[in-house]
DSSP file (Angstrom, degrees, kcal/mol; ACC not computed):
  #  RESIDUE AA STRUCTURE BP1 BP2  ACC     N-H-->O    O-->H-N    N-H-->O    O-->H-N    TCO  KAPPA ALPHA  PHI   PSI    X-CA   Y-CA   Z-CA
    1    1 A M     >        0   0    0      0, 0.0     4,-1.8     0, 0.0     0, 0.0   0.000 360.0 360.0 360.0 -30.9  -68.5  -17.7   76.3
    2    2 A A  H  >  +     0   0    0      1,-0.2     4,-1.5     2,-0.2     5,-0.1   0.831 360.0  51.3 -58.2 -35.5  -70.4  -17.6   73.0
    3    3 A L  H  > S+     0   0    0      2,-0.2     4,-2.2     1,-0.2    -1,-0.2   0.850 102.1  58.3 -74.0 -33.4  -70.4  -14.1   72.9
    4    4 A A  H  > S+     0   0    0      1,-0.2     4,-1.7     2,-0.2    -2,-0.2   0.946 106.5  52.1 -59.5 -45.4  -66.6  -13.7   73.4
    5    5 A G  H  X S+     0   0    0     -4,-1.8     4,-2.1     1,-0.2    -1,-0.2   0.918 106.9  52.8 -61.3 -39.6  -66.1  -15.9   70.2
    6    6 A K  H  X S+     0   0    0     -4,-1.5     4,-2.5     1,-0.2    -1,-0.2   0.864 107.2  51.0 -61.9 -37.1  -68.4  -13.6   68.2
    7    7 A D  H  X S+     0   0    0     -4,-2.2     4,-2.1     1,-0.2    -1,-0.2   0.893 110.6  48.7 -64.9 -35.8  -66.5  -10.6   69.1
    8    8 A Q  H  X S+     0   0    0     -4,-1.7     4,-2.2     2,-0.2    -2,-0.2   0.867 110.6  50.7 -74.5 -39.5  -63.3  -12.3   68.1
    9    9 A N  H  X S+     0   0    0     -4,-2.1     4,-2.8     2,-0.2     5,-0.2   0.918 111.2  48.7 -65.7 -42.6  -64.9  -13.3   64.7
   10   10 A V  H  X S+     0   0    0     -4,-2.5     4,-2.6     2,-0.2    -2,-0.2   0.932 112.4  48.9 -62.5 -40.4  -66.1   -9.6   64.1
   11   11 A E  H  X S+     0   0    0     -4,-2.1     4,-3.1     2,-0.2     5,-0.2   0.936 111.3  48.9 -65.6 -40.1  -62.6   -8.3   64.9
   12   12 A N  H  X S+     0   0    0     -4,-2.2     4,-2.9     1,-0.2     5,-0.3   0.941 113.7  47.5 -66.1 -43.4  -61.0  -10.9   62.5
   13   13 A D  H  X S+     0   0    0     -4,-2.8     4,-2.7     1,-0.2    -1,-0.2   0.933 111.0  49.8 -62.9 -41.5  -63.5  -10.0   59.8
   14   14 A N  H  X S+     0   0    0     -4,-2.6     4,-2.1     2,-0.2    -2,-0.2   0.914 112.7  48.3 -59.0 -48.0  -62.8   -6.3   60.3
   15   15 A T  H  X S+     0   0    0     -4,-3.1     4,-2.4     2,-0.2     5,-0.3   0.956 112.1  49.4 -63.5 -49.8  -59.0   -7.0   60.2
   16   16 A A  H  X S+     0   0    0     -4,-2.9     4,-2.9     1,-0.2     5,-0.3   0.948 111.5  48.9 -54.5 -51.5  -59.4   -9.1   56.9
   17   17 A A  H  X S+     0   0    0     -4,-2.7     4,-2.2    -5,-0.3    -1,-0.2   0.876 110.7  49.0 -58.8 -37.4  -61.5   -6.4   55.3
   18   18 A G  H  X S+     0   0    0     -4,-2.1     4,-2.1    -5,-0.2    -1,-0.2   0.850 113.5  48.8 -71.4 -34.4  -59.1   -3.7   56.2
   19   19 A T  H  X S+     0   0    0     -4,-2.4     4,-2.6    -5,-0.2    -2,-0.2   0.943 114.0  44.1 -70.5 -45.7  -56.2   -5.8   54.8
   20   20 A V  H  X S+     0   0    0     -4,-2.9     4,-2.2    -5,-0.3     5,-0.2   0.893 112.3  52.4 -68.1 -40.1  -57.9   -6.6   51.6
   21   21 A G  H  X S+     0   0    0     -4,-2.2     4,-2.6    -5,-0.3    -1,-0.2   0.895 111.3  48.9 -61.4 -47.9  -59.1   -3.0   51.2
   22   22 A A  H  X S+     0   0    0     -4,-2.1     4,-0.6     1,-0.2    -2,-0.2   0.956 115.6  42.3 -56.1 -52.4  -55.4   -1.9   51.6
   23   23 A L  H  < S+     0   0    0     -4,-2.6     3,-0.2     1,-0.2    -2,-0.2   0.830 119.0  42.8 -73.0 -30.9  -54.0   -4.3   49.2
   24   24 A V  H  < S+     0   0    0     -4,-2.2    -1,-0.2    -5,-0.2    -2,-0.2   0.864 123.4  35.3 -78.3 -39.0  -56.8   -3.8   46.5
   25   25 A F  H >< S+     0   0    0     -4,-2.6     3,-0.7    -5,-0.2     4,-0.4   0.199  79.5 107.1-106.1  16.5  -57.0    0.0   46.8
   26   26 A W  G >< S+     0   0    0     -4,-0.6     3,-1.4    -3,-0.2     4,-0.3   0.804  72.5  63.6 -75.0 -24.2  -53.4    1.0   47.4
   27   27 A P  G >  S+     0   0    0      0, 0.0     3,-2.1     0, 0.0     4,-0.3   0.879  92.6  68.6 -61.1 -31.0  -52.9    2.4   43.7
   28   28 A A  G X  S+     0   0    0     -3,-0.7     3,-1.2     1,-0.3     4,-0.4   0.717  83.8  69.8 -58.8 -19.0  -55.6    4.9   44.7
   29   29 A M  G X  S+     0   0    0     -3,-1.4     3,-0.5    -4,-0.4    -1,-0.3   0.704  89.5  61.6 -69.4 -18.0  -53.2    6.5   47.1
   30   30 A F  G <  S+     0   0    0     -3,-2.1    -1,-0.2    -4,-0.3    -2,-0.2   0.684  95.1  63.5 -75.7 -18.7  -51.2    7.8   44.2
   31   31 A A  G <  S+     0   0    0     -3,-1.2    -1,-0.2    -4,-0.3    -2,-0.2   0.614  76.8 108.4 -78.2 -15.9  -54.4    9.8   43.1
   32   32 A F    <   -     0   0    0     -3,-0.5     2,-0.9    -4,-0.4     3,-0.0  -0.439  69.9-135.4 -70.4 133.2  -54.3   11.9   46.3
   33   33 A D        +     0   0    0     -2,-0.2    -1,-0.1     1,-0.1    -2,-0.1  -0.801  27.4 175.8 -85.2 101.1  -53.2   15.6   45.6
   34   34 A L        +     0   0    0     -2,-0.9    -1,-0.1     2,-0.0    -2,-0.0   0.417  43.2 107.5 -91.1   3.1  -50.7   16.2   48.4
   35   35 A S  S    S-     0   0    0      1,-0.1     3,-0.3    -3,-0.0     4,-0.2  -0.177  76.9-120.1 -68.9 169.1  -49.8   19.6   47.2
   36   36 A Q  S  > S+     0   0    0      1,-0.2     4,-2.5     2,-0.1     5,-0.2   0.011  72.4 121.1-100.1  28.9  -50.9   22.8   49.0
   37   37 A K  H  > S+     0   0    0      1,-0.2     4,-2.3     2,-0.2    -1,-0.2   0.893  76.2  47.9 -62.2 -39.8  -52.7   24.3   46.1
   38   38 A E  H  > S+     0   0    0     -3,-0.3     4,-2.8     2,-0.2    -1,-0.2   0.917 112.5  49.9 -67.1 -42.8  -56.0   24.4   48.0
   39   39 A Q  H  > S+     0   0    0      2,-0.2     4,-2.6     1,-0.2    -2,-0.2   0.935 111.6  46.2 -59.9 -45.5  -54.3   26.0   51.0
   40   40 A I  H  X S+     0   0    0     -4,-2.5     4,-2.0     2,-0.2    -2,-0.2   0.897 113.7  50.4 -68.7 -34.3  -52.6   28.7   49.0
   41   41 A E  H  X S+     0   0    0     -4,-2.3     4,-1.9    -5,-0.2    -2,-0.2   0.919 111.8  48.0 -62.7 -41.7  -55.8   29.4   47.1
   42   42 A M  H  X S+     0   0    0     -4,-2.8     4,-2.8     1,-0.2     3,-0.3   0.951 109.3  51.5 -60.7 -48.7  -57.7   29.7   50.3
   43   43 A R  H  X S+     0   0    0     -4,-2.6     4,-2.4     1,-0.2    -1,-0.2   0.868 109.5  52.2 -58.6 -39.7  -55.2   31.9   51.8
   44   44 A A  H  X S+     0   0    0     -4,-2.0     4,-2.5     2,-0.2    -1,-0.2   0.864 108.4  50.4 -61.1 -39.7  -55.4   34.1   48.7
   45   45 A Y  H  X S+     0   0    0     -4,-1.9     4,-3.1    -3,-0.3    -2,-0.2   0.928 111.4  47.4 -62.8 -48.9  -59.1   34.4   49.0
   46   46 A Q  H  X S+     0   0    0     -4,-2.8     4,-2.2     2,-0.2    -2,-0.2   0.867 111.2  50.9 -64.5 -36.2  -58.9   35.3   52.6
   47   47 A D  H  X S+     0   0    0     -4,-2.4     4,-2.5    -5,-0.2    -1,-0.2   0.940 112.2  47.9 -69.0 -44.6  -56.2   38.0   51.9
   48   48 A R  H  X S+     0   0    0     -4,-2.5     4,-2.9     2,-0.2     5,-0.3   0.942 112.3  49.3 -61.7 -44.1  -58.4   39.4   49.1
   49   49 A N  H  X S+     0   0    0     -4,-3.1     4,-1.9     1,-0.2    -1,-0.2   0.922 111.0  49.1 -53.7 -44.7  -61.4   39.4   51.4
   50   50 A R  H  X S+     0   0    0     -4,-2.2     4,-2.0     1,-0.2    -1,-0.2   0.909 112.1  48.4 -67.1 -43.2  -59.5   41.1   54.1
   51   51 A H  H  X S+     0   0    0     -4,-2.5     4,-2.6     2,-0.2    -2,-0.2   0.923 111.7  48.7 -61.8 -44.0  -58.2   43.8   51.7
   52   52 A L  H  X S+     0   0    0     -4,-2.9     4,-1.8     1,-0.2    -1,-0.2   0.804 110.6  51.8 -68.7 -29.3  -61.7   44.4   50.3
   53   53 A N  H  X S+     0   0    0     -4,-1.9     4,-2.6    -5,-0.3     5,-0.2   0.862 109.4  50.2 -68.8 -39.4  -63.0   44.7   53.9
   54   54 A Y  H  X S+     0   0    0     -4,-2.0     4,-3.4     2,-0.2     5,-0.3   0.977 112.2  47.9 -62.8 -50.2  -60.2   47.3   54.6
   55   55 A L  H  X S+     0   0    0     -4,-2.6     4,-1.5     1,-0.2    -1,-0.2   0.867 112.0  49.3 -60.7 -37.8  -61.1   49.3   51.5
   56   56 A L  H  <>S+     0   0    0     -4,-1.8     5,-1.9     1,-0.2     4,-0.4   0.910 116.2  42.4 -73.2 -40.3  -64.8   49.2   52.4
   57   57 A N  H  <5S+     0   0    0     -4,-2.6    -2,-0.2     2,-0.2    -1,-0.2   0.827 114.6  48.3 -70.8 -32.3  -64.1   50.4   55.9
   58   58 A S  H  <5S+     0   0    0     -4,-3.4    -1,-0.2    -5,-0.2    -2,-0.2   0.802 115.7  44.4 -77.9 -24.0  -61.5   53.1   55.1
   59   59 A N  T  <5S-     0   0    0     -4,-1.5    -1,-0.2    -5,-0.3    -2,-0.2   0.406 104.0-130.5 -96.0  -4.2  -63.8   54.6   52.3
   60   60 A K  T   5 +     0   0    0     -4,-0.4    -3,-0.2    -3,-0.1    -4,-0.1   0.954  43.6 167.3  51.5  56.1  -66.9   54.4   54.5
   61   61 A C      <       0   0    0     -5,-1.9    -1,-0.1     1,-0.2    -4,-0.1   0.671 360.0 360.0 -80.6 -18.3  -68.8   52.8   51.7
   62   62 A L              0   0    0     -6,-0.4    -1,-0.2    -5,-0.0    -2,-0.1   0.540 360.0 360.0 -96.6 360.0  -71.7   51.7   53.9
């Protein structure tokens, strides 16, 4: 029975730590960049790479 009490204490400690973390660090949520800039940039890199590979293959540069 002593182990069951310890598990409950650990769970309570984890819940408390999570709650405190959410309350203390909630302003950091506004620092997240939720825009799609990185995805757009990555797609542009992929398109450029695809086009360069096309040019390489069509002109038989290798």
